[in-house]
MARDO-693227 format. One record per residue (C-alpha): residue in one letter; x, y, z negated. Coordinates in Angstrom, 3 decimals, padded with zeros to 6 digits, always signed. Example, Ala and Ser with C-alpha at 12.3 -4.5 7.8 and 13.67 -1.06 7.14 Angstrom:
2
code=A c1=+012.300 c2=-004.500 c3=-007.800
code=S c1=+013.670 c2=-001.060 c3=-007.140
***
This chain:
313
code=M c1=+006.546 c2=+018.019 c3=-013.670
code=L c1=+006.034 c2=+014.716 c3=-011.854
code=L c1=+008.862 c2=+012.466 c3=-012.997
code=A c1=+009.012 c2=+009.955 c3=-015.830
code=D c1=+011.215 c2=+010.744 c3=-018.804
code=P c1=+014.989 c2=+010.845 c3=-018.127
code=E c1=+015.698 c2=+007.663 c3=-020.115
code=T c1=+013.201 c2=+005.638 c3=-018.058
code=L c1=+014.663 c2=+007.003 c3=-014.820
code=K c1=+018.165 c2=+006.092 c3=-015.979
code=Q c1=+017.067 c2=+002.533 c3=-016.773
code=L c1=+015.297 c2=+002.153 c3=-013.427
code=Q c1=+018.461 c2=+003.246 c3=-011.660
code=Q c1=+020.416 c2=+000.650 c3=-013.647
code=L c1=+017.872 c2=-002.048 c3=-012.800
code=F c1=+018.193 c2=-001.146 c3=-009.105
code=P c1=+021.794 c2=+000.083 c3=-008.756
code=A c1=+023.145 c2=+001.800 c3=-005.658
code=D c1=+025.610 c2=+000.149 c3=-003.293
code=G c1=+028.677 c2=+001.801 c3=-001.832
code=D c1=+026.525 c2=+003.748 c3=+000.610
code=G c1=+024.317 c2=+005.103 c3=-002.162
code=V c1=+021.341 c2=+002.889 c3=-001.244
code=H c1=+019.470 c2=+001.203 c3=-004.102
code=R c1=+018.577 c2=-002.446 c3=-003.487
code=V c1=+015.054 c2=-003.058 c3=-004.834
code=P c1=+014.137 c2=-006.761 c3=-004.959
code=Y c1=+010.465 c2=-007.392 c3=-005.728
code=A c1=+008.222 c2=-010.446 c3=-005.868
code=F c1=+004.540 c2=-011.359 c3=-005.879
code=T c1=+003.522 c2=-013.135 c3=-009.066
code=P c1=+002.294 c2=-016.605 c3=-008.016
code=A c1=-001.340 c2=-017.511 c3=-008.634
code=G c1=-001.871 c2=-019.170 c3=-012.002
code=V c1=+001.206 c2=-017.628 c3=-013.626
code=S c1=+000.566 c2=-015.486 c3=-016.690
code=T c1=+001.900 c2=-011.949 c3=-016.493
code=S c1=+002.906 c2=-012.455 c3=-020.111
code=A c1=+005.762 c2=-014.642 c3=-018.853
code=V c1=+006.928 c2=-011.832 c3=-016.545
code=M c1=+007.136 c2=-009.547 c3=-019.574
code=G c1=+008.996 c2=-011.989 c3=-021.754
code=F c1=+005.787 c2=-012.776 c3=-023.667
code=A c1=+005.783 c2=-009.281 c3=-025.187
code=Y c1=+002.035 c2=-008.994 c3=-024.377
code=A c1=-000.871 c2=-011.419 c3=-024.067
code=G c1=-000.911 c2=-010.926 c3=-020.300
code=S c1=-003.396 c2=-011.992 c3=-017.630
code=E c1=-003.479 c2=-014.959 c3=-015.260
code=A c1=-002.370 c2=-013.929 c3=-011.792
code=L c1=-004.656 c2=-014.484 c3=-008.810
code=A c1=-003.510 c2=-015.142 c3=-005.256
code=L c1=-002.697 c2=-012.001 c3=-003.272
code=S c1=-004.262 c2=-012.127 c3=+000.209
code=T c1=-002.242 c2=-011.904 c3=+003.415
code=E c1=-003.598 c2=-008.396 c3=+003.986
code=E c1=-002.740 c2=-007.248 c3=+000.451
code=K c1=+000.796 c2=-008.578 c3=+000.727
code=A c1=+001.220 c2=-007.009 c3=+004.166
code=F c1=+000.088 c2=-003.612 c3=+002.907
code=I c1=+002.496 c2=-003.701 c3=-000.046
code=E c1=+005.365 c2=-004.680 c3=+002.248
code=Q c1=+004.470 c2=-001.861 c3=+004.636
code=V c1=+004.482 c2=+000.685 c3=+001.816
code=F c1=+007.969 c2=-000.436 c3=+000.787
code=E c1=+009.233 c2=-000.419 c3=+004.380
code=R c1=+007.822 c2=+003.029 c3=+005.026
code=L c1=+009.289 c2=+004.351 c3=+001.771
code=A c1=+012.693 c2=+003.021 c3=+002.800
code=T c1=+012.640 c2=+005.432 c3=+005.767
code=E c1=+012.191 c2=+008.356 c3=+003.361
code=I c1=+014.273 c2=+007.584 c3=+000.268
code=A c1=+017.517 c2=+005.660 c3=-000.272
code=I c1=+016.087 c2=+002.301 c3=-001.278
code=A c1=+016.411 c2=-001.102 c3=+000.393
code=P c1=+013.344 c2=-003.136 c3=-000.622
code=V c1=+013.732 c2=-006.912 c3=-000.457
code=L c1=+010.801 c2=-009.301 c3=-000.834
code=S c1=+012.132 c2=-012.070 c3=-003.076
code=P c1=+010.774 c2=-015.618 c3=-003.462
code=D c1=+012.119 c2=-015.672 c3=-007.032
code=A c1=+009.231 c2=-015.978 c3=-009.488
code=A c1=+011.575 c2=-014.689 c3=-012.197
code=E c1=+012.367 c2=-011.435 c3=-010.375
code=P c1=+012.285 c2=-008.525 c3=-012.883
code=F c1=+010.084 c2=-006.421 c3=-010.548
code=Q c1=+006.777 c2=-008.109 c3=-009.778
code=L c1=+003.319 c2=-007.266 c3=-008.492
code=A c1=+000.367 c2=-009.323 c3=-009.688
code=S c1=-003.265 c2=-009.488 c3=-008.631
code=V c1=-005.399 c2=-009.974 c3=-011.716
code=A c1=-009.082 c2=-010.264 c3=-012.535
code=R c1=-008.672 c2=-007.704 c3=-015.313
code=V c1=-005.819 c2=-005.297 c3=-015.881
code=L c1=-003.941 c2=-006.114 c3=-019.067
code=E c1=-005.531 c2=-004.366 c3=-022.077
code=Q c1=-007.154 c2=-001.793 c3=-019.722
code=P c1=-010.316 c2=-003.465 c3=-018.392
code=D c1=-011.586 c2=-000.248 c3=-016.745
code=A c1=-008.355 c2=+000.436 c3=-014.852
code=A c1=-007.811 c2=-000.572 c3=-011.227
code=G c1=-004.075 c2=-000.817 c3=-011.754
code=A c1=-001.346 c2=-000.374 c3=-014.341
code=T c1=+002.450 c2=-000.439 c3=-014.419
code=Y c1=+004.409 c2=-001.828 c3=-017.362
code=T c1=+008.130 c2=-001.515 c3=-017.972
code=G c1=+010.469 c2=-003.011 c3=-020.518
code=F c1=+014.223 c2=-002.417 c3=-020.651
code=L c1=+016.663 c2=-004.190 c3=-022.946
code=T c1=+020.161 c2=-002.770 c3=-023.227
code=R c1=+023.264 c2=-004.015 c3=-025.017
code=N c1=+026.189 c2=-001.662 c3=-025.538
code=R c1=+024.389 c2=+000.751 c3=-023.218
code=V c1=+024.358 c2=-001.848 c3=-020.431
code=L c1=+020.978 c2=-002.922 c3=-019.090
code=Q c1=+020.225 c2=-006.630 c3=-019.487
code=R c1=+018.576 c2=-007.289 c3=-016.133
code=D c1=+017.343 c2=-010.790 c3=-016.956
code=R c1=+015.496 c2=-009.447 c3=-020.007
code=S c1=+014.067 c2=-006.298 c3=-018.431
code=F c1=+010.978 c2=-005.983 c3=-016.243
code=V c1=+008.776 c2=-003.764 c3=-014.100
code=L c1=+005.302 c2=-005.246 c3=-013.669
code=I c1=+002.392 c2=-003.874 c3=-011.648
code=E c1=-001.040 c2=-005.342 c3=-012.349
code=L c1=-003.673 c2=-004.735 c3=-009.680
code=D c1=-007.400 c2=-005.381 c3=-009.897
code=L c1=-008.202 c2=-005.918 c3=-006.205
code=D c1=-011.622 c2=-007.544 c3=-006.813
code=D c1=-010.312 c2=-010.877 c3=-005.461
code=D c1=-012.319 c2=-010.414 c3=-002.254
code=P c1=-011.508 c2=-010.192 c3=+001.475
code=G c1=-010.296 c2=-006.913 c3=+002.880
code=L c1=-008.447 c2=-004.023 c3=+001.333
code=S c1=-010.435 c2=-000.852 c3=+000.688
code=L c1=-008.979 c2=+002.647 c3=+000.806
code=E c1=-009.461 c2=+002.852 c3=-002.964
code=E c1=-007.403 c2=-000.317 c3=-003.422
code=Q c1=-004.695 c2=+000.972 c3=-001.084
code=S c1=-004.577 c2=+004.213 c3=-003.052
code=T c1=-004.217 c2=+002.249 c3=-006.296
code=I c1=-001.321 c2=+000.219 c3=-004.889
code=V c1=+000.575 c2=+003.315 c3=-003.714
code=H c1=-000.139 c2=+005.101 c3=-007.017
code=E c1=+001.233 c2=+002.190 c3=-009.072
code=L c1=+004.294 c2=+001.850 c3=-006.855
code=G c1=+004.884 c2=+005.531 c3=-007.564
code=H c1=+004.911 c2=+004.734 c3=-011.294
code=A c1=+007.238 c2=+001.762 c3=-010.750
code=L c1=+009.732 c2=+003.998 c3=-008.919
code=G c1=+009.706 c2=+006.772 c3=-011.506
code=L c1=+006.737 c2=+009.062 c3=-010.862
code=D c1=+004.399 c2=+010.160 c3=-013.636
code=H c1=+001.004 c2=+011.854 c3=-013.526
code=P c1=+001.181 c2=+015.606 c3=-012.768
code=D c1=+002.149 c2=+017.311 c3=-016.017
code=G c1=+001.324 c2=+014.010 c3=-017.714
code=D c1=-002.413 c2=+014.314 c3=-017.019
code=P c1=-003.928 c2=+012.332 c3=-014.092
code=D c1=-007.235 c2=+014.201 c3=-014.477
code=D c1=-005.707 c2=+017.703 c3=-014.446
code=P c1=-008.156 c2=+019.713 c3=-012.257
code=A c1=-005.251 c2=+021.756 c3=-010.898
code=F c1=-004.201 c2=+018.768 c3=-008.777
code=T c1=-005.777 c2=+016.317 c3=-006.319
code=D c1=-004.389 c2=+013.236 c3=-004.612
code=R c1=-003.550 c2=+015.484 c3=-001.638
code=D c1=-001.086 c2=+017.314 c3=-003.906
code=T c1=+000.209 c2=+014.067 c3=-005.369
code=I c1=-000.885 c2=+010.428 c3=-005.149
code=M c1=-000.366 c2=+010.399 c3=-008.922
code=S c1=-003.559 c2=+012.431 c3=-009.455
code=Y c1=-006.878 c2=+010.682 c3=-010.054
code=N c1=-008.817 c2=+013.529 c3=-008.385
code=I c1=-009.766 c2=+012.823 c3=-004.760
code=G c1=-009.132 c2=+015.883 c3=-002.605
code=G c1=-010.943 c2=+014.789 c3=+000.563
code=D c1=-013.712 c2=+012.581 c3=+001.885
code=Q c1=-011.552 c2=+009.505 c3=+001.271
code=P c1=-008.790 c2=+008.782 c3=-001.252
code=A c1=-005.209 c2=+009.420 c3=-000.191
code=T c1=-003.253 c2=+006.294 c3=+000.711
code=W c1=+000.254 c2=+007.733 c3=+001.001
code=F c1=+002.681 c2=+009.853 c3=-000.985
code=S c1=+002.491 c2=+013.628 c3=-000.610
code=P c1=+005.526 c2=+015.758 c3=+000.364
code=W c1=+005.876 c2=+016.659 c3=-003.332
code=D c1=+005.883 c2=+012.960 c3=-004.267
code=L c1=+008.591 c2=+012.189 c3=-001.708
code=D c1=+010.687 c2=+015.143 c3=-002.838
code=Q c1=+010.518 c2=+013.922 c3=-006.445
code=L c1=+011.318 c2=+010.326 c3=-005.481
code=G c1=+014.273 c2=+011.708 c3=-003.528
code=L c1=+015.603 c2=+013.278 c3=-006.721
code=V c1=+015.636 c2=+009.847 c3=-008.364
code=W c1=+016.856 c2=+007.623 c3=-005.522
code=G c1=+018.290 c2=+010.047 c3=-003.000
code=R c1=+016.831 c2=+010.940 c3=+000.398
code=R c1=+017.663 c2=+009.158 c3=+003.614
code=P c1=+019.920 c2=+011.443 c3=+005.695
code=D c1=+017.716 c2=+010.827 c3=+008.737
code=A c1=+014.386 c2=+011.035 c3=+006.864
code=P c1=+011.737 c2=+012.969 c3=+008.810
code=D c1=+010.746 c2=+016.406 c3=+007.603
code=V c1=+007.700 c2=+015.622 c3=+005.455
code=S c1=+006.315 c2=+019.089 c3=+006.084
code=D c1=+006.344 c2=+018.527 c3=+009.839
code=D c1=+002.891 c2=+017.451 c3=+010.975
code=S c1=+003.566 c2=+017.859 c3=+014.680
code=S c1=+003.657 c2=+014.140 c3=+015.499
code=D c1=+001.431 c2=+012.892 c3=+018.294
code=P c1=-000.325 c2=+009.802 c3=+016.897
code=F c1=-002.140 c2=+007.201 c3=+018.973
code=R c1=-005.747 c2=+008.085 c3=+019.734
code=I c1=-008.973 c2=+006.623 c3=+021.186
code=D c1=-011.631 c2=+009.053 c3=+022.389
code=A c1=-013.855 c2=+006.568 c3=+024.237
code=L c1=-014.486 c2=+002.860 c3=+024.702
code=I c1=-012.634 c2=+001.788 c3=+027.863
code=S c1=-013.391 c2=-001.529 c3=+029.525
code=G c1=-010.796 c2=-004.092 c3=+028.444
code=G c1=-009.431 c2=-001.825 c3=+025.739
code=I c1=-006.375 c2=+000.440 c3=+025.638
code=R c1=-002.951 c2=-001.196 c3=+025.297
code=F c1=-000.666 c2=+000.574 c3=+022.838
code=E c1=+003.028 c2=-000.239 c3=+023.063
code=G c1=+005.454 c2=+000.714 c3=+020.338
code=F c1=+002.770 c2=+001.059 c3=+017.651
code=N c1=+004.594 c2=+000.432 c3=+014.358
code=A c1=+002.059 c2=-000.324 c3=+011.655
code=A c1=+004.791 c2=-001.008 c3=+009.088
code=A c1=+006.223 c2=+002.488 c3=+009.614
code=G c1=+002.810 c2=+004.045 c3=+009.036
code=D c1=+001.738 c2=+004.789 c3=+012.612
code=V c1=-001.885 c2=+005.951 c3=+012.697
code=L c1=-004.559 c2=+005.265 c3=+015.299
code=L c1=-006.966 c2=+008.207 c3=+015.514
code=L c1=-010.556 c2=+007.278 c3=+016.408
code=D c1=-013.073 c2=+009.834 c3=+017.674
code=A c1=-015.937 c2=+009.161 c3=+015.261
code=E c1=-018.593 c2=+010.867 c3=+017.390
code=A c1=-017.579 c2=+009.267 c3=+020.687
code=L c1=-017.445 c2=+005.799 c3=+019.121
code=S c1=-020.531 c2=+006.327 c3=+016.921
code=L c1=-018.603 c2=+005.632 c3=+013.727
code=D c1=-019.969 c2=+007.208 c3=+010.567
code=R c1=-017.354 c2=+005.709 c3=+008.250
code=L c1=-014.346 c2=+003.429 c3=+008.280
code=R c1=-015.678 c2=-000.111 c3=+007.783
code=F c1=-012.744 c2=-002.360 c3=+008.647
code=Q c1=-012.126 c2=-006.103 c3=+008.507
code=S c1=-009.052 c2=-008.121 c3=+009.444
code=V c1=-009.406 c2=-011.789 c3=+010.459
code=R c1=-006.988 c2=-014.545 c3=+011.438
code=S c1=-009.055 c2=-017.419 c3=+012.871
code=P c1=-011.667 c2=-017.866 c3=+015.634
code=R c1=-014.249 c2=-018.838 c3=+013.043
code=A c1=-013.562 c2=-015.735 c3=+010.956
code=L c1=-013.789 c2=-013.597 c3=+014.098
code=R c1=-017.217 c2=-015.015 c3=+014.954
code=R c1=-018.360 c2=-014.463 c3=+011.392
code=A c1=-017.058 c2=-010.874 c3=+011.379
code=K c1=-019.406 c2=-009.996 c3=+014.254
code=R c1=-022.345 c2=-010.646 c3=+011.929
code=Q c1=-021.005 c2=-009.081 c3=+008.728
code=G c1=-021.428 c2=-005.404 c3=+009.457
code=A c1=-017.803 c2=-004.249 c3=+009.757
code=A c1=-017.626 c2=-001.635 c3=+012.511
code=L c1=-013.945 c2=-002.295 c3=+013.256
code=V c1=-012.517 c2=-005.819 c3=+013.358
code=F c1=-008.852 c2=-006.682 c3=+013.901
code=D c1=-007.903 c2=-010.130 c3=+015.217
code=Q c1=-004.484 c2=-010.937 c3=+013.714
code=R c1=-003.884 c2=-013.804 c3=+016.181
code=R c1=-004.281 c2=-011.773 c3=+019.351
code=H c1=-003.437 c2=-008.350 c3=+017.885
code=V c1=-006.707 c2=-006.891 c3=+019.194
code=L c1=-008.977 c2=-004.291 c3=+017.584
code=Y c1=-012.718 c2=-004.641 c3=+018.329
code=L c1=-015.592 c2=-002.195 c3=+017.938
code=N c1=-018.694 c2=-003.861 c3=+016.499
code=A c1=-021.472 c2=-001.588 c3=+017.753
code=N c1=-024.513 c2=-003.566 c3=+016.618
code=S c1=-023.700 c2=-004.239 c3=+012.976
code=K c1=-024.990 c2=-007.703 c3=+012.014
code=G c1=-026.441 c2=-008.574 c3=+015.419
code=S c1=-024.828 c2=-011.160 c3=+017.682
code=G c1=-021.798 c2=-010.154 c3=+019.725
code=W c1=-020.177 c2=-006.716 c3=+019.719
code=G c1=-023.201 c2=-004.882 c3=+021.127
code=E c1=-023.749 c2=-003.027 c3=+024.403
code=N c1=-021.485 c2=-000.138 c3=+023.373
code=G c1=-018.898 c2=-002.283 c3=+021.603
code=G c1=-016.093 c2=-004.638 c3=+022.516
code=C c1=-012.318 c2=-004.500 c3=+022.759
code=L c1=-010.988 c2=-001.111 c3=+021.655
code=A c1=-007.227 c2=-001.611 c3=+021.657
code=L c1=-004.497 c2=-004.200 c3=+022.204
code=F c1=-001.171 c2=-004.118 c3=+020.352
code=D c1=+002.259 c2=-005.715 c3=+020.649
code=D c1=+002.859 c2=-009.136 c3=+019.125
code=G c1=+003.648 c2=-008.890 c3=+015.430
code=V c1=+001.489 c2=-005.833 c3=+014.730
code=L c1=-000.658 c2=-006.343 c3=+011.631
code=L c1=-003.180 c2=-003.532 c3=+011.546
code=I c1=-004.665 c2=-002.497 c3=+008.183
code=A c1=-007.220 c2=+000.130 c3=+007.208
code=S c1=-004.632 c2=+002.799 c3=+006.378
code=N c1=-003.433 c2=+002.644 c3=+010.008
code=L c1=-006.856 c2=+003.917 c3=+011.132
code=Q c1=-008.312 c2=+007.393 c3=+010.761
code=L c1=-011.625 c2=+008.866 c3=+011.911
code=V c1=-011.485 c2=+012.342 c3=+013.437
***
């Protein structure tokens, strides 16, 4: 069992109704900095003051929605409306759960069995440490909470059930590999498809025969990748041994000053958002990229690379 109770699923479907083609429009918004999440929930709880979501955090959330829309029959729409019923908030402390990295709250008000949209809400609170970058753990938390918001529950109601890991379902707290999962499992997608419907042209989630982009060596000037779609979840495979990478230490920057600073901050992989270039920092906090470092890859304009688009092999 991986789905929320039938009444909650019914109310979610009413909050995000299907159009004539059977596609559910899902407007969502980012809670503005300084706004109390209590206001989002109609002051039903004390709430927390929202912090500013970073460009990278927003981009990752948008990519998750866009990628989901290729699998299940939803049409996510980022809304500028601060009163949108479905919101995601960055907070310093998750409401009433100070030890949690994320939590999803729902409230549905009906009248004569009709959902009152303006008095209902889905709120995700995320403790993202209010610092630069987006760790794999934070990405996993975001995907997990979006699973809750769209109708998934913990496996058999127990996130710590030892029979499951996050490779079985992102809704499990148990990490099943060296790093936490950052995407929904085939089981997750099947269950979400039961709630929202599957896209007729959705890829077979059991088919792992795709040929992802790959770098096996540092080539002078870097490798140019055309058609890389970060938003659709394309993955760049990096040969850890050939590139002398022991773990995925990634930083994304968007100014010349930040790029210069990144060379001295220890991140092994640095992405320049302005030029759409990925660099290998081979000498940690020393000056420059190091003798065995430099430009790894160049991407099309508009590509915003994040940590979940990279994988060490």
